[in-house]
C-alpha positions as a Markdown table, in Angstrom:
| # | Residue | x | y | z |
|---|---|---|---|---|
| 1 | Met | 26.0 | 21.5 | 138.4 |
| 2 | Ala | 24.8 | 22.3 | 134.9 |
| 3 | Leu | 23.3 | 25.7 | 134.1 |
| 4 | Asn | 21.2 | 26.3 | 131.0 |
| 5 | Val | 22.1 | 29.9 | 130.0 |
| 6 | Thr | 20.1 | 32.3 | 127.8 |
| 7 | Asp | 21.8 | 35.3 | 129.4 |
| 8 | Pro | 25.6 | 34.9 | 129.9 |
| 9 | Ala | 25.6 | 37.9 | 132.4 |
| 10 | Leu | 24.0 | 35.4 | 134.9 |
| 11 | Ile | 26.9 | 33.0 | 134.8 |
| 12 | Pro | 29.3 | 34.7 | 137.3 |
| 13 | Ser | 26.5 | 35.1 | 140.0 |
| 14 | Val | 25.5 | 31.5 | 139.6 |
| 15 | Ala | 29.1 | 30.4 | 139.7 |
| 16 | Ala | 29.7 | 32.3 | 142.9 |
| 17 | Arg | 26.6 | 30.8 | 144.6 |
| 18 | Leu | 27.7 | 27.3 | 143.6 |
| 19 | Asp | 31.3 | 27.9 | 144.6 |
| 20 | Lys | 30.1 | 28.7 | 148.2 |
| 21 | Ala | 28.4 | 25.3 | 148.2 |
| 22 | Gly | 31.5 | 23.6 | 146.8 |
| 23 | Phe | 30.1 | 22.8 | 143.3 |
| 24 | Pro | 31.8 | 23.6 | 140.0 |
| 25 | Leu | 29.7 | 24.8 | 137.1 |
| 26 | Leu | 29.2 | 23.4 | 133.6 |
| 27 | Val | 27.6 | 26.0 | 131.4 |
| 28 | Trp | 25.1 | 24.8 | 128.7 |
| 29 | Leu | 25.1 | 27.6 | 126.2 |
| 30 | Glu | 22.0 | 28.2 | 123.9 |
| 31 | Pro | 23.0 | 30.3 | 120.9 |
| 32 | Gln | 19.6 | 30.2 | 119.3 |
| 33 | Tyr | 18.5 | 33.0 | 121.7 |
| 34 | Thr | 21.4 | 35.1 | 120.5 |
| 35 | Val | 20.9 | 34.6 | 116.8 |
| 36 | Asp | 17.2 | 35.3 | 117.0 |
| 37 | Gly | 18.1 | 38.9 | 116.2 |
| 38 | Leu | 19.0 | 37.8 | 112.7 |
| 39 | Trp | 15.4 | 37.2 | 111.9 |
| 40 | Gly | 14.9 | 40.7 | 110.5 |
| 41 | Glu | 18.0 | 40.3 | 108.3 |
| 42 | Ile | 17.7 | 36.7 | 106.9 |
| 43 | Gly | 14.2 | 35.6 | 107.9 |
| 44 | Glu | 13.4 | 31.8 | 107.9 |
| 45 | Ala | 16.9 | 31.2 | 106.5 |
| 46 | Leu | 17.9 | 31.4 | 110.2 |
| 47 | Tyr | 16.5 | 27.8 | 110.6 |
| 48 | Leu | 17.3 | 24.5 | 109.0 |
| 49 | His | 15.1 | 23.4 | 106.0 |
| 50 | Asp | 14.3 | 19.9 | 104.8 |
| 51 | Ala | 14.1 | 18.7 | 101.2 |
| 52 | Asn | 10.5 | 20.0 | 101.0 |
| 53 | Gly | 11.3 | 23.4 | 102.3 |
| 54 | Asn | 9.8 | 22.7 | 105.7 |
| 55 | Trp | 11.4 | 24.3 | 108.8 |
| 56 | Gln | 10.4 | 24.8 | 112.4 |
| 57 | Lys | 11.5 | 27.5 | 114.9 |
| 58 | Arg | 12.8 | 26.2 | 118.2 |
| 59 | Thr | 11.6 | 22.7 | 118.4 |
| 60 | Arg | 11.3 | 20.9 | 121.7 |
| 61 | Ile | 14.3 | 18.7 | 121.2 |
| 62 | Asn | 16.6 | 20.4 | 118.8 |
| 63 | Asn | 16.7 | 24.2 | 118.4 |
| 64 | Thr | 17.3 | 24.2 | 114.7 |
| 65 | Ile | 19.6 | 27.1 | 113.8 |
| 66 | Asn | 20.9 | 26.9 | 110.3 |
| 67 | Val | 24.6 | 25.9 | 110.7 |
| 68 | Phe | 25.0 | 26.3 | 106.9 |
| 69 | His | 24.3 | 30.0 | 106.8 |
| 70 | Pro | 27.4 | 32.2 | 107.1 |
| 71 | Arg | 25.6 | 34.9 | 109.1 |
| 72 | Val | 24.4 | 32.4 | 111.6 |
| 73 | Arg | 27.9 | 31.1 | 112.1 |
| 74 | Gln | 29.3 | 34.6 | 112.3 |
| 75 | Glu | 26.8 | 35.7 | 115.0 |
| 76 | Val | 27.2 | 32.5 | 117.1 |
| 77 | Cys | 31.0 | 32.9 | 116.9 |
| 78 | Arg | 30.9 | 36.5 | 117.9 |
| 79 | Trp | 28.7 | 35.7 | 120.9 |
| 80 | Leu | 30.7 | 32.7 | 122.0 |
| 81 | Glu | 34.0 | 34.6 | 121.8 |
| 82 | Gly | 32.4 | 37.4 | 123.9 |
| 83 | Val | 31.2 | 34.9 | 126.5 |
| 84 | Ser | 34.5 | 33.0 | 126.7 |
| 85 | Ser | 36.6 | 36.2 | 126.8 |
| 86 | Ala | 34.6 | 37.7 | 129.6 |
| 87 | Leu | 34.8 | 34.5 | 131.7 |
| 88 | Arg | 38.4 | 33.5 | 130.8 |
| 89 | Gly | 40.3 | 32.3 | 133.8 |
| 90 | Asp | 37.2 | 31.8 | 136.1 |
| 91 | Ser | 38.2 | 28.5 | 137.8 |
| 92 | Arg | 34.7 | 27.9 | 139.0 |
| 93 | Ile | 33.6 | 27.0 | 135.5 |
| 94 | Leu | 34.5 | 23.5 | 134.3 |
| 95 | Gly | 33.5 | 24.0 | 130.7 |
| 96 | Tyr | 30.8 | 24.8 | 128.2 |
| 97 | Glu | 28.4 | 22.5 | 126.3 |
| 98 | Leu | 27.2 | 23.5 | 122.8 |
| 99 | Val | 25.6 | 20.4 | 121.2 |
| 100 | Glu | 22.0 | 19.9 | 120.4 |
| 101 | Glu | 21.2 | 23.5 | 119.4 |
| 102 | Ser | 23.0 | 22.9 | 116.1 |
| 103 | Ala | 21.9 | 19.4 | 115.3 |
| 104 | Leu | 21.2 | 18.5 | 111.7 |
| 105 | Arg | 17.9 | 16.9 | 112.5 |
| 106 | Phe | 14.8 | 18.8 | 113.7 |
| 107 | Asp | 11.4 | 17.5 | 114.8 |
| 108 | Val | 8.2 | 18.9 | 113.3 |
| 109 | Ser | 4.9 | 18.5 | 115.0 |
| 110 | Glu | 1.5 | 19.7 | 113.9 |
| 111 | Pro | -0.5 | 22.0 | 116.2 |
| 112 | Asn | -2.5 | 20.0 | 118.8 |
| 113 | Ser | -0.8 | 16.7 | 117.8 |
| 114 | Ala | 1.5 | 14.5 | 119.8 |
| 115 | Lys | 3.0 | 13.0 | 116.6 |
| 116 | Val | 6.5 | 14.2 | 115.9 |
| 117 | Gln | 8.3 | 13.6 | 112.6 |
| 118 | Ala | 12.0 | 13.8 | 112.1 |
| 119 | Arg | 13.3 | 16.1 | 109.4 |
| 120 | Tyr | 16.9 | 16.5 | 108.2 |
| 121 | Gly | 18.6 | 19.8 | 107.4 |
| 122 | Gly | 21.0 | 20.8 | 104.6 |
| 123 | Tyr | 18.5 | 22.0 | 102.0 |
| 124 | Ser | 18.2 | 25.7 | 102.7 |
| 125 | Arg | 19.5 | 28.0 | 99.9 |
| 126 | Ala | 22.7 | 28.7 | 101.9 |
| 127 | Ala | 23.3 | 24.9 | 102.3 |
| 128 | Val | 22.7 | 24.2 | 98.6 |
| 129 | Val | 25.1 | 27.0 | 97.5 |
| 130 | Ala | 27.7 | 25.6 | 100.0 |
| 131 | Phe | 27.2 | 22.0 | 98.7 |
| 132 | Arg | 27.7 | 23.0 | 95.1 |
| 133 | His | 30.8 | 25.0 | 96.1 |
| 134 | Arg | 32.2 | 22.0 | 97.9 |
| 135 | Leu | 31.7 | 19.8 | 94.9 |
| 136 | Glu | 33.4 | 22.4 | 92.7 |
| 137 | Gln | 36.4 | 22.6 | 95.1 |
| 138 | Thr | 36.6 | 18.8 | 95.2 |
| 139 | Tyr | 36.3 | 18.0 | 91.5 |
| 140 | Ala | 37.5 | 21.3 | 89.9 |
| 141 | Ser | 35.4 | 20.8 | 86.7 |
| 142 | Ile | 31.9 | 19.4 | 86.0 |
| 143 | Glu | 33.5 | 17.0 | 83.5 |
| 144 | Thr | 35.6 | 15.5 | 86.2 |
| 145 | Leu | 32.6 | 15.0 | 88.5 |
| 146 | Asn | 30.6 | 13.5 | 85.6 |
| 147 | Gly | 33.4 | 11.1 | 84.8 |
| 148 | Lys | 33.6 | 9.9 | 88.5 |
| 149 | Trp | 29.9 | 9.7 | 89.1 |
| 150 | Gly | 28.7 | 8.5 | 85.7 |
| 151 | Thr | 26.4 | 11.6 | 85.3 |
| 152 | Arg | 25.7 | 14.2 | 82.7 |
| 153 | Tyr | 25.3 | 17.4 | 84.7 |
| 154 | Gly | 25.8 | 20.6 | 82.6 |
| 155 | Ser | 27.2 | 22.6 | 85.5 |
| 156 | Phe | 27.6 | 22.5 | 89.3 |
| 157 | Ala | 24.6 | 24.8 | 89.6 |
| 158 | Gly | 22.5 | 21.9 | 88.1 |
| 159 | Ile | 23.3 | 19.6 | 91.0 |
| 160 | Thr | 20.5 | 19.3 | 93.6 |
| 161 | Pro | 20.9 | 17.5 | 97.0 |
| 162 | Pro | 19.2 | 14.1 | 97.2 |
| 163 | Pro | 15.7 | 14.4 | 98.6 |
| 164 | Leu | 16.1 | 11.2 | 100.7 |
| 165 | Leu | 19.1 | 10.5 | 102.9 |
| 166 | His | 19.1 | 6.8 | 102.2 |
| 167 | Arg | 19.9 | 4.7 | 99.2 |
| 168 | Arg | 17.0 | 3.6 | 97.0 |
| 169 | Glu | 18.7 | 1.6 | 94.3 |
| 170 | Pro | 20.1 | -1.8 | 95.2 |
| 171 | Ser | 23.6 | -1.1 | 93.9 |
| 172 | Arg | 26.3 | 0.4 | 96.1 |
| 173 | Glu | 27.6 | 2.3 | 93.1 |
| 174 | Gly | 26.1 | 4.7 | 90.6 |
| 175 | Pro | 25.0 | 8.3 | 90.3 |
| 176 | Glu | 22.4 | 8.2 | 93.1 |
| 177 | Val | 24.9 | 6.7 | 95.6 |
| 178 | Ala | 27.7 | 9.1 | 94.6 |
| 179 | Leu | 25.4 | 12.1 | 95.1 |
| 180 | Leu | 24.1 | 10.7 | 98.4 |
| 181 | Ala | 27.6 | 10.0 | 99.7 |
| 182 | Ala | 28.8 | 13.5 | 98.7 |
| 183 | Phe | 25.8 | 15.2 | 100.3 |
| 184 | Gln | 26.1 | 13.2 | 103.6 |
| 185 | Glu | 29.8 | 14.0 | 103.7 |
| 186 | Phe | 29.1 | 17.6 | 103.1 |
| 187 | Arg | 26.5 | 17.8 | 105.9 |
| 188 | Ala | 28.9 | 16.1 | 108.4 |
| 189 | Ala | 31.8 | 18.3 | 107.4 |
| 190 | Glu | 29.8 | 21.5 | 107.6 |
| 191 | His | 28.5 | 20.5 | 111.0 |
| 192 | Ala | 32.1 | 19.8 | 112.2 |
| 193 | Glu | 33.3 | 23.1 | 110.7 |
| 194 | Tyr | 30.5 | 24.9 | 112.6 |
| 195 | Phe | 31.9 | 23.5 | 115.9 |
| 196 | Arg | 35.5 | 24.4 | 115.0 |
């Protein structure tokens, strides 16, 4: 049986009840309830932002915590370590699931409307800072990046993530494609790092 958990203190009692019935437990952890306490510290930076600065708190499908923000990662990690340490060795628990709460896509809907529009994260201030840092680590100098991409950036601070996550120009090469590829790779790598 799967259990959707907002309060980890409930896990042992549910596991005990299921154990009596002969069922193991898969725990579906929801970290967004834990990181909500960061609102007073970092505000809307707690959630993913799209290229237009839009964000939405706790959407129906993906609860959009900002995996790019160091405080969000720190708090989720602290919480998960606490849960796993407290329940280590409990053979009634098969495992934990931690997936959609940190998706890189979030859905925005207008009040009183059934229409849902997909938005893609990676544009918050924390994400842009991390993206530029990754480029600097990869290329070492802005001259090297410009040489590889065919661009004329004056500094890494002048690089802005692409507003669209698909290629507009017909070529498979060129500055737009290089920026898009680097940004998409950054988003995937940061998401993987969050899970690690």
